[in-house]
C-alpha positions as CSV (number, residue, x, y, z in Angstrom):
1,M,88.9,-159.0,-122.6
2,K,86.6,-159.7,-119.7
3,T,87.7,-158.6,-116.2
4,A,86.2,-159.0,-112.8
5,C,86.1,-155.2,-112.3
6,F,84.3,-154.6,-115.6
7,R,81.8,-157.4,-114.9
8,F,81.1,-155.7,-111.6
9,A,79.5,-152.7,-113.4
10,I,76.0,-154.2,-113.0
11,S,76.7,-154.8,-109.4
12,L,77.8,-151.2,-109.0
13,V,74.5,-150.0,-110.4
14,L,72.5,-152.2,-108.1
15,G,74.6,-151.4,-105.1
16,A,74.5,-147.7,-105.7
17,I,70.7,-147.9,-105.9
18,G,70.8,-149.7,-102.5
19,W,73.0,-146.9,-101.1
20,G,70.6,-144.3,-102.5
21,L,73.2,-142.9,-104.9
22,P,72.1,-141.6,-108.3
23,I,73.7,-143.2,-111.3
24,A,74.8,-141.4,-114.5
25,A,75.0,-143.2,-117.9
26,F,78.2,-145.2,-118.2
27,S,79.0,-143.4,-121.4
28,E,80.2,-140.5,-119.3
29,V,83.8,-140.2,-118.1
30,A,82.9,-140.2,-114.4
31,T,80.1,-139.3,-112.0
32,I,80.1,-137.4,-108.7
33,Q,79.2,-139.6,-105.7
34,K,79.1,-139.1,-101.9
35,S,79.5,-135.4,-102.1
36,S,79.4,-133.3,-98.9
37,G,79.2,-129.5,-98.5
38,V,79.4,-127.2,-101.4
39,I,80.8,-128.6,-104.7
40,S,80.9,-126.9,-108.0
41,I,81.9,-127.9,-111.5
42,Q,83.4,-125.8,-114.3
43,R,82.6,-127.2,-117.7
44,A,85.2,-127.3,-120.5
45,G,83.2,-124.5,-122.2
46,G,83.5,-122.2,-119.2
47,H,80.0,-122.6,-117.7
48,S,80.0,-123.2,-113.9
49,S,77.3,-124.7,-111.7
50,L,76.7,-126.4,-108.4
51,A,77.4,-130.1,-108.4
52,Y,75.4,-133.0,-106.9
53,D,75.5,-136.8,-106.5
54,G,75.0,-138.4,-109.9
55,L,76.2,-135.5,-111.9
56,A,78.3,-136.5,-115.0
57,V,81.9,-135.3,-115.3
58,N,83.4,-135.0,-118.8
59,T,86.8,-134.5,-120.2
60,G,88.1,-131.0,-119.6
61,D,85.8,-130.4,-116.6
62,I,87.1,-129.0,-113.3
63,V,85.6,-130.1,-110.0
64,N,86.0,-127.7,-107.1
65,T,85.3,-128.3,-103.4
66,E,84.8,-125.5,-100.9
67,Q,85.7,-125.2,-97.2
68,D,84.7,-128.4,-95.2
69,S,83.5,-130.1,-98.4
70,S,84.5,-133.3,-100.1
71,A,83.5,-135.4,-103.1
72,L,84.0,-138.8,-104.6
73,L,84.4,-139.3,-108.4
74,V,83.9,-142.7,-109.8
75,F,85.2,-143.3,-113.4
76,R,83.9,-145.7,-115.9
77,D,87.0,-148.0,-115.4
78,K,86.1,-148.1,-111.7
79,S,88.9,-145.7,-110.6
80,Q,87.8,-143.7,-107.6
81,V,89.1,-140.2,-106.7
82,A,88.3,-138.5,-103.3
83,L,88.7,-134.8,-103.1
84,R,89.4,-133.0,-99.8
85,P,88.2,-129.4,-99.0
86,L,89.5,-126.5,-101.1
87,T,90.6,-128.7,-104.0
88,S,90.4,-128.1,-107.7
89,F,90.6,-131.3,-109.9
90,Q,90.5,-131.6,-113.7
91,V,89.9,-134.6,-116.0
92,K,92.2,-133.9,-118.9
93,E,92.0,-137.1,-120.9
94,F,90.1,-140.4,-120.7
95,Q,90.0,-143.4,-123.0
96,F,88.6,-146.8,-121.9
97,D,87.3,-149.6,-124.0
98,E,86.9,-153.1,-122.5
99,D,88.2,-154.8,-125.6
100,Q,91.2,-152.5,-126.3
101,P,93.3,-152.3,-123.2
102,K,96.3,-150.9,-125.1
103,S,94.4,-147.8,-125.9
104,D,93.6,-147.0,-122.3
105,N,94.4,-143.5,-121.2
106,L,93.5,-141.5,-118.1
107,V,95.2,-138.1,-117.3
108,V,94.0,-136.0,-114.4
109,A,95.3,-132.9,-112.8
110,L,95.5,-131.6,-109.3
111,L,95.3,-127.8,-109.6
112,K,95.2,-127.2,-105.9
113,G,94.3,-128.9,-102.6
114,G,94.6,-132.7,-102.2
115,L,93.1,-136.0,-103.1
116,R,93.3,-139.8,-102.6
117,T,92.7,-142.2,-105.5
118,V,92.1,-145.9,-105.7
119,S,93.0,-146.9,-109.3
120,G,90.8,-149.0,-111.6
121,L,91.2,-150.9,-114.8
122,V,93.2,-148.3,-116.7
123,S,96.2,-148.7,-114.4
124,K,96.0,-152.5,-114.4
125,R,95.7,-153.6,-118.0
126,G,97.9,-153.4,-121.1
127,N,99.6,-150.0,-120.8
128,R,101.4,-149.5,-117.5
129,N,101.8,-145.8,-118.3
130,A,98.1,-145.2,-119.1
131,Y,97.1,-143.5,-115.8
132,R,98.9,-140.4,-114.6
133,L,98.3,-137.4,-112.4
134,E,99.7,-134.0,-113.2
135,T,100.5,-131.1,-110.9
136,A,102.0,-127.7,-111.7
137,T,105.6,-129.1,-111.7
138,A,105.4,-132.9,-111.1
139,T,103.8,-135.9,-112.6
140,I,102.8,-139.1,-110.8
141,G,102.7,-142.4,-112.8
142,I,100.2,-144.8,-111.2
143,R,100.8,-148.6,-111.2
144,G,97.5,-150.0,-109.9
145,T,97.5,-148.5,-106.4
146,D,96.0,-146.4,-103.6
147,F,97.7,-143.1,-102.7
148,T,97.2,-139.7,-101.3
149,V,98.7,-136.5,-102.8
150,R,98.7,-132.9,-101.5
151,Q,99.7,-129.6,-103.0
152,C,101.1,-127.6,-100.1
153,D,101.4,-123.8,-99.7
154,Q,101.1,-122.5,-96.1
155,D,98.2,-124.7,-95.1
156,C,100.0,-128.0,-94.6
157,E,102.5,-126.6,-92.0
158,S,99.7,-125.3,-89.8
159,E,97.9,-128.7,-90.0
160,Q,101.1,-130.5,-89.2
161,A,101.6,-128.4,-86.0
162,Q,98.1,-129.6,-84.8
163,K,98.7,-133.3,-85.2
164,H,100.3,-135.1,-82.3
165,L,98.5,-138.4,-81.9
166,I,99.8,-141.6,-83.7
167,R,96.8,-143.0,-85.5
168,P,96.4,-146.0,-87.8
169,S,97.4,-144.9,-91.3
170,P,95.6,-145.8,-94.6
171,A,98.6,-147.9,-95.4
172,D,98.1,-150.0,-92.2
173,V,101.6,-149.2,-91.0
174,I,102.1,-150.7,-87.5
175,G,105.6,-149.6,-86.8
176,R,109.0,-148.7,-88.2
177,V,112.6,-149.8,-88.2
178,A,114.2,-147.4,-85.7
179,E,117.8,-148.7,-85.8
180,L,119.6,-151.2,-88.0
181,T,123.1,-152.6,-88.2
182,G,123.5,-155.4,-90.8
183,S,120.7,-156.6,-93.1
184,L,117.0,-157.0,-92.4
185,T,114.6,-158.7,-94.9
186,S,110.8,-158.9,-95.0
187,V,109.4,-162.0,-96.6
188,L,106.2,-161.0,-98.4
189,P,103.0,-163.2,-98.5
190,D,103.9,-164.2,-102.1
191,G,107.3,-165.4,-101.0
192,K,109.2,-162.4,-102.4
193,K,111.9,-160.9,-100.2
194,M,112.4,-157.1,-99.7
195,A,115.4,-155.6,-98.0
196,L,114.4,-153.0,-95.3
197,A,116.4,-150.0,-94.2
198,K,116.2,-147.6,-91.2
199,S,112.7,-145.8,-91.0
200,Y,111.1,-148.4,-93.3
201,P,107.5,-149.2,-92.4
202,L,106.3,-152.4,-90.8
203,F,103.0,-154.2,-91.5
204,E,100.8,-156.8,-90.0
205,Q,101.8,-160.3,-91.1
206,D,105.4,-159.2,-91.9
207,E,107.9,-162.0,-91.5
208,L,111.2,-160.3,-90.6
209,H,114.6,-162.0,-91.0
210,M,117.7,-160.5,-89.4
211,G,121.0,-161.2,-91.2
212,E,123.9,-163.2,-89.8
213,T,125.4,-160.1,-88.1
214,G,124.0,-157.0,-86.4
215,Y,120.6,-156.2,-85.0
216,A,117.3,-154.4,-85.8
217,L,115.3,-152.3,-83.4
218,L,111.6,-152.3,-84.3
219,V,109.3,-149.7,-82.7
220,L,105.6,-150.2,-83.0
221,T,103.0,-147.4,-82.8
222,D,102.1,-148.1,-79.2
223,G,105.8,-147.7,-78.2
224,T,106.6,-151.4,-78.0
225,R,110.3,-152.1,-78.9
226,I,111.6,-155.4,-80.2
227,L,115.3,-155.8,-80.9
228,I,116.0,-158.8,-83.2
229,Q,119.4,-160.2,-82.9
230,S,121.6,-161.7,-85.7
231,G,119.9,-164.7,-87.3
232,G,116.6,-164.0,-85.6
233,V,113.2,-164.4,-87.3
234,I,109.9,-163.0,-86.0
235,K,106.4,-162.6,-87.5
236,M,104.0,-159.8,-86.8
237,N,100.9,-162.0,-86.7
238,N,98.4,-159.6,-85.2
239,Y,98.6,-155.9,-84.2
240,H,96.2,-153.0,-83.8
241,Y,96.6,-149.7,-81.9
242,D,94.8,-146.4,-82.0
243,Q,95.7,-143.7,-79.4
244,M,92.1,-142.5,-79.6
245,K,90.7,-146.0,-78.9
246,P,93.3,-147.7,-76.7
247,D,90.9,-150.3,-75.4
248,T,90.8,-151.9,-78.9
249,G,94.5,-152.5,-79.0
250,N,96.0,-156.1,-79.3
251,M,99.3,-157.7,-80.3
252,L,100.5,-161.2,-81.1
253,V,104.1,-161.6,-82.2
254,E,105.4,-165.0,-83.2
255,M,109.1,-165.7,-82.3
256,V,110.3,-168.1,-85.0
257,K,114.0,-168.2,-84.5
258,G,116.9,-166.7,-82.5
259,T,117.0,-164.2,-79.7
260,S,114.9,-161.0,-79.2
261,R,115.0,-158.3,-76.5
262,I,111.6,-156.8,-75.8
263,L,110.2,-153.7,-74.1
264,T,106.4,-153.6,-74.1
265,G,104.4,-150.4,-74.9
266,L,101.1,-148.8,-74.1
267,I,99.0,-151.9,-75.0
268,G,101.0,-154.0,-72.5
269,K,100.6,-151.3,-69.8
270,K,96.9,-150.7,-70.2
271,H,95.6,-154.1,-71.4
272,P,98.4,-156.7,-70.8
273,E,96.0,-159.5,-71.4
274,K,95.9,-158.5,-75.0
275,V,99.7,-158.9,-75.6
276,H,101.3,-162.2,-76.4
277,F,104.6,-163.4,-77.7
278,A,104.2,-167.0,-79.1
279,T,106.6,-169.8,-80.0
280,V,106.1,-173.4,-80.8
281,T,107.4,-174.2,-77.3
282,A,105.6,-171.7,-75.1
283,T,103.5,-168.5,-75.1
284,I,104.6,-165.5,-73.1
285,G,101.9,-163.2,-71.7
286,V,103.1,-159.8,-70.5
287,R,102.2,-157.6,-67.6
288,G,103.8,-154.3,-68.7
289,T,107.4,-155.5,-68.9
290,A,110.9,-155.9,-70.3
291,F,112.4,-159.3,-71.1
292,D,114.5,-161.4,-73.4
293,I,113.3,-164.5,-75.3
294,V,116.2,-166.9,-76.1
295,C,115.4,-169.9,-78.3
296,G,117.9,-172.6,-77.4
297,R,121.5,-172.0,-76.4
298,R,122.7,-170.3,-79.5
299,D,121.5,-167.0,-81.0
300,Q,120.2,-168.6,-84.2
301,D,118.4,-171.7,-82.7
302,P,114.8,-172.2,-83.8
303,C,112.0,-171.6,-81.3
304,D,110.7,-175.2,-81.5
305,G,112.9,-176.6,-78.8
306,E,114.2,-175.4,-75.5
307,L,113.4,-171.8,-74.5
308,F,114.8,-169.4,-72.0
309,L,113.1,-166.2,-70.7
310,S,115.1,-163.6,-68.8
311,M,113.2,-160.9,-67.0
312,R,114.5,-157.3,-66.7
313,E,111.3,-155.5,-65.5
314,G,107.7,-156.3,-64.7
315,K,106.1,-159.7,-64.8
316,T,105.2,-162.4,-67.4
317,S,103.3,-165.6,-67.6
318,I,104.9,-168.6,-69.4
319,A,102.5,-171.2,-70.7
320,S,103.4,-174.5,-72.3
321,G,100.8,-177.2,-72.9
322,D,98.6,-177.4,-69.7
323,H,101.3,-175.8,-67.6
324,E,101.8,-172.1,-66.7
325,I,104.0,-170.2,-64.3
326,E,104.8,-166.5,-63.6
327,A,108.2,-164.9,-63.7
328,N,109.0,-161.6,-62.0
329,K,111.8,-159.0,-62.3
330,G,115.3,-160.6,-62.1
331,I,114.0,-164.1,-62.6
332,S,114.6,-166.4,-65.5
333,A,112.5,-169.3,-66.8
334,Y,113.3,-172.4,-68.8
335,V,111.0,-174.7,-71.0
336,A,112.6,-177.9,-72.2
337,G,110.3,-178.3,-75.2
338,P,106.7,-178.0,-76.4
339,G,104.3,-179.1,-73.6
340,S,107.0,-179.3,-70.9
341,M,106.5,-177.8,-67.5
342,P,108.1,-174.3,-67.3
343,E,110.8,-174.0,-64.6
344,L,112.0,-171.0,-62.7
345,L,115.8,-170.7,-62.6
346,P,117.8,-169.0,-59.9
347,E,120.1,-167.7,-62.6
348,A,120.0,-167.5,-66.3
349,P,122.7,-169.5,-68.2
350,Q,126.0,-167.7,-68.9
351,S,125.2,-167.5,-72.6
352,V,121.9,-165.6,-71.9
353,R,123.5,-163.3,-69.3
354,D,126.4,-162.3,-71.5
355,N,124.2,-160.9,-74.3
356,P,126.4,-158.4,-76.1
357,N,123.5,-156.6,-77.9
358,P,122.1,-153.3,-76.6
359,L,118.8,-153.2,-74.6
360,P,115.9,-151.8,-76.6
361,E,115.2,-149.2,-73.9
362,S,118.7,-147.8,-74.2
363,F,118.0,-146.1,-77.5
364,P,116.8,-142.4,-77.4
365,I,113.9,-142.8,-79.9
366,D,111.5,-139.8,-80.4
367,T,108.3,-141.6,-81.6
368,S,106.8,-138.3,-82.8
369,V,109.6,-137.9,-85.3
370,L,109.7,-141.6,-86.2
371,F,106.0,-141.6,-87.0
372,G,105.8,-138.1,-88.6
373,T,103.6,-136.4,-85.9
374,A,106.3,-133.9,-84.7
375,P,106.0,-130.2,-85.7
376,Q,108.2,-129.6,-88.7
377,D,108.8,-127.2,-91.5
378,V,106.7,-128.0,-94.5
379,P,108.2,-126.5,-97.7
380,K,105.9,-125.7,-100.6
381,G,105.5,-128.4,-103.1
382,I,103.8,-131.7,-103.8
383,Y,103.6,-134.4,-101.1
384,T,102.5,-137.9,-101.8
385,S,102.0,-141.0,-99.6
386,V,101.3,-144.6,-100.9
387,N,98.7,-146.7,-99.1
388,D,99.1,-149.7,-101.4
389,G,100.9,-150.5,-104.6
390,R,103.6,-148.3,-106.2
391,I,103.8,-145.0,-108.0
392,V,106.5,-143.1,-109.8
393,L,107.0,-139.4,-108.9
394,T,108.7,-137.4,-111.7
395,Q,109.8,-133.8,-111.7
396,G,112.1,-132.4,-114.4
397,D,114.4,-135.2,-115.6
398,R,114.4,-137.1,-112.3
399,E,112.0,-139.7,-111.0
400,I,111.7,-141.8,-107.8
401,E,109.6,-144.9,-107.1
402,I,107.5,-144.9,-104.0
403,G,106.0,-148.1,-102.4
404,K,103.5,-148.9,-99.8
405,G,104.0,-147.0,-96.5
406,E,106.5,-144.6,-98.2
407,S,106.2,-141.0,-99.2
408,G,107.8,-138.5,-101.5
409,F,108.1,-134.8,-102.0
410,A,108.5,-132.7,-105.2
411,P,109.7,-129.1,-104.3
412,A,107.7,-126.2,-105.7
413,N,110.9,-124.8,-107.3
414,G,111.1,-127.7,-109.7
415,S,114.1,-129.4,-108.2
416,A,114.5,-133.2,-108.0
417,P,111.9,-135.2,-106.1
418,I,113.0,-137.0,-102.9
419,L,111.9,-139.8,-100.7
420,L,110.8,-138.8,-97.2
421,S,111.9,-140.9,-94.3
422,V,108.3,-141.0,-92.9
423,P,105.0,-139.6,-94.3
424,P,104.1,-136.3,-92.5
425,S,101.0,-136.7,-90.4
426,F,99.0,-134.0,-92.3
427,L,99.2,-136.3,-95.3
428,D,99.2,-139.8,-93.7
429,Q,96.5,-139.0,-91.2
430,D,94.3,-136.6,-93.2
431,E,91.0,-136.4,-91.4
432,F,89.1,-136.1,-94.7
433,L,91.0,-138.7,-96.8
434,G,92.6,-141.1,-94.3
435,N,89.5,-143.2,-93.9
436,F,87.5,-142.0,-96.8
437,P,84.3,-144.1,-97.4
438,F,85.2,-145.4,-100.9
439,I,82.6,-147.6,-102.6
440,P,83.5,-151.2,-101.7
441,G,83.8,-153.9,-104.3
442,L,85.5,-151.9,-107.0
443,C,89.0,-152.5,-108.2
444,G,91.6,-152.3,-105.3
445,V,89.1,-151.2,-102.6
446,K,89.3,-153.2,-99.4
């Protein structure tokens, strides 16, 4: 069985030479790459020594990182495991043969500390249970994915107390569902549909469909709020925000169908020229503002015909074809169709004025809680957050499945694992693992 990742082995060698990284023989289980600080290795026979880039790791070996130290292990199947400081990690079992995928087996153990792994061929071939990670009480089954796991004692709580900024996560979460009545569905790039619930993560390119009743309040990481009404459809075409780099923020939301109520956030206040809400009929440019976009005269009309804009605060520009006008607080605008001249209205139509749905600014949302940056108790146990793909977290006779942007917790007392409403920031924004420099071009690495 030939695979793209296995054929990349020669490219890995040549690329590693270009990076100045030593290469160990591919007969070994794994090699240490990109180490920083003090790393040691305890061999299966009990002998310990300092570790270095290119050192081979064999079955039974334990790799230890000291304070302010980290390391990357690359396995023969192209799995990559990044270790954060004060971590002990053991390779317990490894079996990989290019031509015998059903015999694949990779078992590793997190003895203390934390790691992030991008899985390779073992998790993607014939045996879906071939790759698993063990801890003192819980086991994680890996289904071809990228995830972070942390064994917490007292250290995690102190780290959580120090994290207050909302930063881009490894999972590329751009926002969350803050409130929901009725049903909200995300249509994935492959056409599959996934039902969302309150606190669920949002991603760039999500196409969100609101059911025939109710509404959904979306809150993005810069504080932008979008309330989608019944029958509405929007698409998150482009979004980026980092509180540490606010000048790089931008947003483009496509209004496909129905009515949405909007309150712009920090991007719109600091760089309004970088925020746009687009329809087939017209594009709305914001100036730090609050407004409603109404497609047609019914809640569920598509946004390819007449369009109404109703201003609550601030100022917007409305562009259609070669025409553009501005609308201020208390003003409404109307566009008859694509390319038509926008018109200012002395008063919005009755159907627009009588909107029964709540304003997005009326909800008391604590974004630090919604995005996991608030101080919180951190009980001892195993925490895990999925950046891509899916994993299964098992403890005792109970298991839960965790998907992209979600997190789970297995208590140290051995009780049943649970899904967390949001990943805690000590895990989701780990300064060592959040943007770890994995080797590009291997399986699953962006």
